[in-house]
C-alpha positions as CSV (number, residue, x, y, z in Angstrom):
1,X,7.4,-9.8,-18.1
2,X,6.9,-6.3,-16.6
3,X,3.5,-4.9,-17.0
4,X,2.6,-1.5,-15.5
5,X,-0.2,-1.5,-12.9
6,X,-2.0,1.4,-14.6
7,X,-2.5,-0.8,-17.7
8,X,-3.7,-3.6,-15.5
9,X,-6.3,-1.3,-14.1
10,X,-7.3,-0.1,-17.6
11,X,-7.8,-3.7,-18.8
12,X,-9.7,-4.6,-15.6
13,X,-11.9,-1.6,-15.7
14,X,-12.6,-2.2,-19.4
15,X,-13.7,-5.7,-18.7
16,X,-15.9,-4.5,-15.9
17,X,-17.4,-1.5,-17.6
18,X,-17.0,-1.2,-21.4
19,X,-18.0,-4.7,-22.3
20,X,-20.9,-4.9,-19.9
21,X,-22.1,-1.5,-21.1
22,X,-21.9,-2.6,-24.7
23,X,-23.8,-5.8,-23.9
24,X,-26.4,-3.8,-22.0
25,X,-26.9,-1.4,-24.9
26,X,-27.1,-4.4,-27.3
27,X,-29.8,-5.9,-25.1
28,X,-31.7,-2.7,-25.0
29,X,-31.4,-2.5,-28.8
30,X,-32.7,-6.1,-29.1
31,X,-35.5,-5.3,-26.7
32,X,-36.6,-2.2,-28.7
33,X,-36.3,-4.1,-32.0
34,X,-38.6,-6.9,-30.7
35,X,-40.9,-4.3,-29.2
36,X,-41.0,-2.5,-32.6
37,X,-41.7,-5.8,-34.4
38,X,-44.5,-6.6,-32.0
39,X,-46.0,-3.2,-32.4
40,X,-45.9,-3.6,-36.2
41,X,-47.7,-7.0,-35.9
42,X,-50.3,-5.4,-33.6
43,X,-50.9,-2.5,-36.1
44,X,-51.3,-4.9,-39.0
45,X,-53.7,-7.1,-36.9
46,X,-55.8,-4.1,-36.1
47,X,-56.0,-3.1,-39.8
48,X,-57.1,-6.7,-40.7
49,X,-59.7,-6.7,-37.9
50,X,-61.0,-3.3,-39.1
51,X,-61.3,-4.7,-42.6
52,X,-63.1,-7.8,-41.4
53,X,-65.5,-5.7,-39.3
54,X,-66.3,-3.5,-42.3
55,X,-67.0,-6.5,-44.5
56,X,-69.4,-7.9,-41.9
57,X,-71.4,-4.6,-42.0
58,X,-71.5,-4.8,-45.8
59,X,-72.5,-8.4,-45.8
60,X,-75.3,-7.8,-43.4
61,X,-76.6,-5.0,-45.6
62,X,-76.1,-6.4,-49.0
63,X,-76.8,-10.1,-48.5
64,X,-75.0,-13.4,-48.0
65,X,-73.8,-14.1,-51.5
66,X,-70.1,-13.3,-51.3
67,X,-69.4,-13.8,-55.0
68,X,-72.2,-11.5,-55.9
69,X,-71.0,-9.1,-53.3
70,X,-67.6,-8.9,-54.9
71,X,-68.8,-8.8,-58.5
72,X,-72.1,-7.0,-58.6
73,X,-71.3,-4.2,-56.2
74,X,-68.6,-2.8,-58.5
75,X,-65.5,-1.9,-56.5
76,X,-67.2,-1.7,-53.1
77,X,-65.0,-4.2,-51.3
78,X,-62.1,-3.3,-53.5
79,X,-62.4,0.3,-52.6
80,X,-62.7,-0.6,-48.9
81,X,-59.6,-2.8,-49.1
82,X,-57.7,-0.3,-51.2
83,X,-58.3,2.4,-48.6
84,X,-56.4,0.6,-46.0
85,X,-52.9,2.1,-45.2
86,X,-50.5,-0.2,-43.5
87,X,-47.5,1.2,-41.6
88,X,-45.3,-1.2,-43.5
89,X,-45.8,-2.1,-47.2
90,X,-48.0,-5.2,-47.3
91,X,-50.1,-7.3,-49.6
92,X,-53.8,-7.9,-48.8
93,X,-55.8,-11.1,-49.7
94,X,-59.4,-12.0,-49.2
95,X,-60.3,-15.6,-49.5
96,X,-63.5,-17.6,-49.1
97,X,-64.0,-20.7,-47.1
98,X,-63.0,-22.9,-50.2
99,X,-59.6,-21.1,-50.4
100,X,-60.6,-19.1,-53.5
101,X,-59.0,-15.7,-53.7
102,X,-61.7,-13.1,-54.0
103,X,-59.4,-10.1,-53.8
104,X,-55.7,-9.4,-53.9
105,X,-53.7,-6.2,-53.9
106,X,-50.9,-8.0,-55.7
107,X,-51.8,-9.8,-59.0
108,X,-48.6,-11.9,-58.7
109,X,-50.2,-13.8,-55.7
110,X,-52.2,-16.7,-56.9
111,X,-53.7,-19.8,-55.4
112,X,-50.6,-21.8,-55.8
113,X,-48.8,-19.8,-53.1
114,X,-47.7,-21.7,-50.1
115,X,-49.1,-18.9,-47.9
116,X,-52.7,-19.6,-48.9
117,X,-52.2,-23.3,-48.2
118,X,-50.7,-22.6,-44.8
119,X,-53.6,-20.3,-43.9
120,X,-56.2,-22.9,-45.0
121,X,-54.4,-25.5,-43.0
122,X,-54.5,-23.5,-39.7
123,X,-57.4,-24.2,-37.4
124,X,-57.6,-21.0,-35.3
125,X,-59.9,-18.3,-36.7
126,X,-57.2,-15.6,-36.4
127,X,-53.5,-15.4,-35.8
128,X,-50.1,-14.8,-37.4
129,X,-47.0,-16.8,-38.5
130,X,-43.8,-16.4,-40.5
131,X,-43.0,-18.4,-43.6
132,X,-40.3,-18.3,-46.2
133,X,-41.5,-17.5,-49.7
134,X,-39.0,-17.2,-52.5
135,X,-36.2,-17.1,-50.0
136,X,-37.8,-14.2,-48.2
137,X,-39.2,-14.3,-44.7
138,X,-42.8,-13.2,-44.7
139,X,-45.1,-12.2,-41.9
140,X,-48.7,-13.5,-42.4
141,X,-51.6,-12.2,-40.4
142,X,-55.0,-13.6,-41.0
143,X,-58.5,-13.1,-39.6
144,X,-61.5,-15.4,-40.3
145,X,-65.0,-13.8,-40.2
146,X,-67.5,-16.1,-38.6
147,X,-70.4,-14.3,-40.3
148,X,-69.2,-14.2,-43.9
149,X,-66.8,-17.1,-43.7
150,X,-64.2,-14.9,-45.5
151,X,-60.5,-14.7,-44.4
152,X,-58.6,-11.5,-44.6
153,X,-54.9,-11.9,-44.9
154,X,-52.0,-9.4,-44.9
155,X,-48.5,-10.5,-46.1
156,X,-45.6,-8.4,-45.1
157,X,-41.9,-8.9,-45.7
158,X,-40.1,-9.1,-42.3
159,X,-37.1,-7.2,-43.7
160,X,-39.4,-4.3,-44.6
161,X,-40.5,-4.0,-41.0
162,X,-36.9,-3.8,-39.8
163,X,-36.1,-1.2,-42.5
164,X,-38.4,1.2,-40.8
165,X,-36.4,0.5,-37.6
166,X,-33.1,1.5,-39.3
167,X,-32.9,4.9,-37.5
168,X,-32.9,3.1,-34.1
169,X,-30.0,1.0,-35.2
170,X,-28.2,4.1,-36.3
171,X,-28.7,5.9,-33.1
172,X,-27.8,2.9,-31.1
173,X,-24.5,2.6,-33.0
174,X,-23.8,6.3,-32.2
175,X,-24.7,5.6,-28.5
176,X,-22.3,2.6,-28.3
177,X,-19.5,4.6,-29.9
178,X,-20.1,7.6,-27.6
179,X,-20.3,5.5,-24.4
180,X,-17.2,3.6,-25.4
181,X,-15.2,6.8,-25.9
182,X,-16.5,8.2,-22.7
183,X,-15.8,5.0,-20.8
184,X,-12.2,4.7,-22.2
185,X,-11.6,8.4,-21.2
186,X,-13.0,7.8,-17.7
187,X,-11.0,4.5,-17.3
188,X,-7.7,6.2,-18.3
189,X,-8.4,9.0,-15.7
190,X,-9.4,6.7,-13.0
191,X,-6.5,4.3,-13.6
192,X,-4.0,7.2,-13.6
193,X,-5.5,8.5,-10.4
194,X,-5.6,5.1,-8.6
195,X,-2.0,4.3,-9.8
196,X,-0.6,7.7,-8.9
197,X,0.1,6.9,-5.2
198,X,1.7,3.6,-6.3
199,X,3.9,5.3,-8.8
200,X,4.9,7.9,-6.2
201,X,5.7,5.1,-3.8
202,X,7.8,3.4,-6.5
203,X,9.7,6.6,-7.1
204,X,10.5,6.8,-3.4
205,X,11.7,3.2,-3.3
206,X,13.9,3.9,-6.4
207,X,15.2,7.0,-4.7
208,X,16.1,5.1,-1.6
209,X,17.8,2.5,-3.8
210,X,19.9,5.3,-5.2
211,X,20.7,6.6,-1.6
212,X,18.3,9.5,-1.6
213,X,15.8,10.0,1.2
214,X,13.0,12.4,0.3
215,X,10.1,13.2,2.6
216,X,6.9,13.6,0.6
217,X,4.5,13.3,3.5
218,X,3.6,17.0,3.1
219,X,2.0,16.4,-0.3
220,X,-1.7,17.4,-0.5
221,X,-4.0,14.4,-0.8
222,X,-7.7,15.1,-1.5
223,X,-9.0,11.5,-1.2
224,X,-7.2,9.2,1.4
225,X,-7.4,5.5,1.0
226,X,-5.5,2.3,1.9
227,X,-2.7,3.1,-0.6
228,X,-2.3,6.5,1.0
229,X,-2.0,4.7,4.4
230,X,0.7,2.4,2.9
231,X,2.5,5.5,1.6
232,X,2.4,7.2,5.0
233,X,3.6,4.0,6.8
234,X,6.4,3.7,4.2
235,X,7.3,7.4,4.9
236,X,7.6,6.6,8.6
237,X,9.7,3.5,8.0
238,X,11.9,5.5,5.7
239,X,12.4,8.3,8.2
240,X,13.2,5.7,11.0
241,X,15.6,4.0,8.6
242,X,17.3,7.3,7.8
243,X,17.4,8.1,11.5
244,X,19.0,4.7,12.3
245,X,21.6,5.2,9.5
246,X,22.5,8.6,10.9
247,X,22.6,7.3,14.4
248,X,24.8,4.4,13.4
249,X,27.1,6.8,11.5
250,X,27.3,9.1,14.5
251,X,28.0,6.2,16.8
252,X,30.8,5.0,14.5
253,X,32.2,8.5,14.5
254,X,31.9,8.9,18.2
255,X,33.6,5.6,18.8
256,X,36.4,6.4,16.4
257,X,36.7,9.8,18.0
258,X,37.0,8.1,21.4
259,X,39.7,5.7,20.1
260,X,41.5,8.5,18.5
261,X,41.5,10.7,21.6
262,X,42.6,7.8,23.7
263,X,45.4,7.0,21.4
264,X,46.3,10.3,19.8
265,X,49.6,10.5,21.8
266,X,50.6,7.0,20.7
267,X,52.9,7.2,17.6
268,X,53.2,3.5,17.4
269,X,51.0,1.5,19.8
270,X,52.6,-1.8,19.0
271,X,56.0,-0.3,19.6
272,X,54.8,1.0,23.0
273,X,53.2,-2.3,23.8
274,X,56.4,-4.2,23.1
275,X,58.4,-1.6,25.1
276,X,56.1,-2.0,28.1
277,X,56.5,-5.8,27.9
278,X,60.3,-5.3,27.8
279,X,60.0,-3.0,30.9
280,X,57.9,-5.7,32.6
281,X,60.5,-8.4,31.9
282,X,63.4,-6.2,33.2
283,X,61.4,-5.3,36.4
284,X,60.8,-9.0,37.1
285,X,64.5,-9.8,36.5
286,X,65.6,-7.0,38.8
287,X,62.8,-7.8,41.3
288,X,60.9,-4.6,41.1
289,X,57.2,-5.9,41.3
290,X,55.5,-2.5,41.2
291,X,57.2,-1.5,37.9
292,X,56.3,-5.0,36.5
293,X,52.7,-4.6,37.6
294,X,52.4,-1.0,36.1
295,X,54.0,-2.0,32.8
296,X,51.9,-5.2,32.5
297,X,48.6,-3.2,33.2
298,X,49.5,-0.5,30.7
299,X,50.4,-3.1,28.1
300,X,47.0,-4.8,28.5
301,X,45.3,-1.4,28.3
302,X,47.0,-0.6,25.1
303,X,46.1,-4.0,23.7
304,X,42.5,-3.5,24.6
305,X,42.5,-0.1,22.9
306,X,44.3,-1.1,19.7
307,X,43.8,-4.8,19.1
308,X,40.0,-5.3,19.6
309,X,38.2,-3.7,16.8
310,X,34.7,-4.9,17.8
311,X,32.1,-2.2,18.6
312,X,30.9,-4.2,21.6
313,X,32.6,-6.4,24.1
314,X,31.8,-8.6,27.1
315,X,31.2,-6.7,30.3
316,X,34.0,-8.8,32.0
317,X,36.4,-7.5,29.3
318,X,35.4,-3.9,30.0
319,X,35.7,-4.5,33.7
320,X,39.2,-6.1,33.2
321,X,40.2,-3.0,31.3
322,X,39.1,-0.8,34.2
323,X,40.9,-3.1,36.6
324,X,44.2,-2.6,34.8
325,X,43.6,1.1,34.8
326,X,42.9,1.0,38.6
327,X,46.1,-0.9,39.3
328,X,48.2,1.8,37.7
329,X,46.3,4.6,39.5
330,X,46.3,2.9,42.9
331,X,50.0,2.4,42.7
332,X,50.4,6.1,41.9
333,X,48.3,7.2,44.9
334,X,50.2,4.7,47.2
335,X,47.2,3.5,49.3
336,X,45.6,6.9,49.7
337,X,42.8,5.7,47.5
338,X,41.3,2.2,47.6
339,X,38.9,0.5,45.2
340,X,36.2,-2.1,45.8
341,X,34.2,-4.1,43.2
342,X,30.9,-5.8,43.8
343,X,29.9,-7.4,40.5
344,X,27.0,-9.8,40.0
345,X,28.6,-12.8,38.1
346,X,25.4,-13.0,36.0
347,X,26.2,-9.8,34.1
348,X,29.7,-10.8,33.1
349,X,28.7,-12.6,29.9
350,X,26.5,-9.7,28.7
351,X,27.7,-7.4,26.0
352,X,28.2,-3.6,26.0
353,X,29.9,-1.0,23.9
354,X,33.6,-0.3,24.7
355,X,35.1,2.5,26.9
356,X,32.1,3.2,29.1
357,X,33.7,2.7,32.5
358,X,37.3,4.1,32.4
359,X,36.2,7.8,31.8
360,X,33.9,7.6,34.8
361,X,36.5,6.1,37.1
362,X,39.1,8.5,35.8
363,X,36.9,11.5,36.8
364,X,36.9,10.1,40.4
365,X,40.7,10.3,40.5
366,X,40.7,13.7,38.8
367,X,38.0,15.6,40.8
368,X,36.5,13.6,43.7
369,X,39.3,13.8,46.2
370,X,40.8,17.2,45.7
371,X,39.6,18.6,49.0
372,X,39.4,15.4,51.0
373,X,41.8,14.5,53.8
374,X,40.4,11.1,54.6
375,X,41.2,8.0,52.6
376,X,39.4,7.8,49.4
377,X,37.2,4.9,48.3
378,X,36.0,4.0,44.8
379,X,33.3,1.3,44.7
380,X,32.1,-0.3,41.4
381,X,28.8,-2.2,41.6
382,X,27.1,-4.2,38.9
383,X,23.6,-5.7,39.3
384,X,21.2,-7.4,36.9
385,X,17.8,-5.8,37.2
386,X,14.5,-7.0,35.7
387,X,15.1,-5.7,32.1
388,X,18.4,-3.9,32.3
389,X,21.9,-3.9,33.8
390,X,22.8,-1.2,36.3
391,X,26.4,-0.3,37.0
392,X,27.3,2.2,39.7
393,X,30.6,4.0,40.2
394,X,30.6,5.5,43.7
395,X,33.1,7.7,45.5
396,X,33.3,9.2,48.9
397,X,34.6,12.5,47.6
398,X,33.2,16.0,48.0
399,X,30.2,15.4,45.8
400,X,28.4,18.1,43.9
401,X,25.7,20.7,44.6
402,X,22.2,19.5,43.9
403,X,21.5,22.2,41.4
404,X,24.6,21.3,39.5
405,X,23.7,17.6,39.5
406,X,20.2,18.5,38.2
407,X,21.6,20.7,35.5
408,X,24.1,18.0,34.5
409,X,21.4,15.2,34.4
410,X,19.2,17.4,32.2
411,X,22.1,18.0,29.9
412,X,22.8,14.2,29.8
413,X,19.2,13.5,28.9
414,X,19.2,16.1,26.1
415,X,22.7,15.4,24.9
416,X,23.0,15.5,21.1
417,X,26.7,14.8,20.7
418,X,27.7,18.5,20.6
419,X,30.9,19.0,22.5
420,X,30.0,22.4,23.8
421,X,27.6,20.7,26.2
422,X,30.6,19.3,28.1
423,X,31.4,22.6,29.8
424,X,31.8,21.4,33.3
425,X,35.2,20.5,34.7
426,X,33.8,17.2,36.1
427,X,32.9,16.0,32.6
428,X,35.5,17.6,30.3
429,X,37.8,14.6,30.1
430,X,39.4,13.8,26.7
431,X,37.0,10.9,26.3
432,X,34.4,12.4,28.5
433,X,31.2,11.2,30.3
434,X,29.2,13.1,27.7
435,X,30.7,11.0,25.0
436,X,29.9,7.8,26.9
437,X,26.3,8.9,27.5
438,X,25.9,9.9,23.9
439,X,27.2,6.6,22.5
440,X,25.0,4.6,24.9
441,X,21.9,6.4,23.8
442,X,22.7,6.0,20.2
443,X,23.5,2.3,20.6
444,X,20.6,1.4,22.9
445,X,18.0,4.2,22.9
446,X,17.0,7.2,25.0
447,X,16.1,5.0,28.0
448,X,19.8,4.2,28.6
449,X,22.8,6.3,29.5
450,X,24.3,8.0,32.5
451,X,22.8,9.7,35.6
452,X,24.5,11.5,38.5
453,X,23.3,11.6,42.1
454,X,24.8,12.5,45.5
455,X,25.2,9.8,48.2
456,X,25.1,10.1,51.9
457,X,26.9,11.1,54.0
458,X,29.1,12.4,51.2
459,X,30.2,11.4,47.7
460,X,29.0,11.1,44.2
461,X,27.4,8.2,42.3
462,X,27.3,7.7,38.6
463,X,24.6,5.2,37.4
464,X,25.2,3.5,34.1
465,X,22.1,1.9,32.6
466,X,22.6,-0.6,29.7
467,X,20.2,-3.2,28.3
468,X,20.3,-6.9,28.9
469,X,22.3,-8.2,26.0
470,X,23.3,-11.8,26.5
471,X,26.4,-13.1,24.7
């Protein structure tokens, strides 16, 4: 079941804020209610103590006969008791030591009440307790006068005390509702704010799923947090992924372009392959070995170009392809140019992309020996270095000026597949060293590719650096 993260945050924040806040407010309300009740009890107690003190003064002045005191002095104690004003409506009783009621503010209270019995049964001279009387909870506060022996008693209904506290309950209800509304509003805003980067990240992922790459790293973020860092990391991954996709596409296009340019003159490669095989057979029959060798080498070159569709091949296959090319060219130059190969056997089983050697060797035949009268030499060397493979194609031709080599190497390092960079006659072949360099950098990274340098006493060396890629 799908459940949006913003709603999860809302529920979580509600559990962590609203409910604890309501519980806190209820505890505060309970505390103030208890406090209000205790204050009411204290106020009632002080009134009873004041009455008891007044009766002590009257007793000492008018004598010790309590019955006479209440009957003869018409209304003296009655007026005193009637002048008391309790904060909460209460009934007042005055009893003697025998439990006889001498005064009551409520004629309905008589000696048969359980309240009087409970007071008489209690040992302490003063105190309070609650008791149920006619299904009503009553608060009883009593005070025994040690001088007169009389007991002053106030009887208050507990519900009446809490009725005076109704305004607090009303305001507390308003406070709970207001704080709940404010908390809900705050939780919604916080949840939307916290979930906003996640929603943005989700939109980016959905866009990538639909094939759209959008860079949103330029958005203004006021508060940066871990989710923001995740978004930035995702942006970097997305850009790298987009770059890799573009590079792979460009590599595919460059490889296809190389194949196309190498084969554009071949109307039917299979027909030409079969024709060359026929020529090879006829040359063997008529004992013409050079024609047989040329046709056989050309046939294998065409097969390498057309049959193998893999993007990468074994180095020994690439070297075999160059070897077939050399056999054709060396027959053409009739011993005027020779070739030598020094290949470390350890690199033969490593893999590389196709068509990286023939364009370099072809440039040697095309440009290296134009103004040389001595015998030409092409040397191909392959060594396994610590973390890469290095292939050198050396010739003893005329070489190149140092400023031209420096300019060419800079162009090779900065090459971005634009054909206008290949403006030198040395590197303007149909497949081209720039194309080789570009495909190597796309396939393996900026650390790999081609580099030119002069060799002593004369000649030119092309260094081809590829990564170790064991088959």
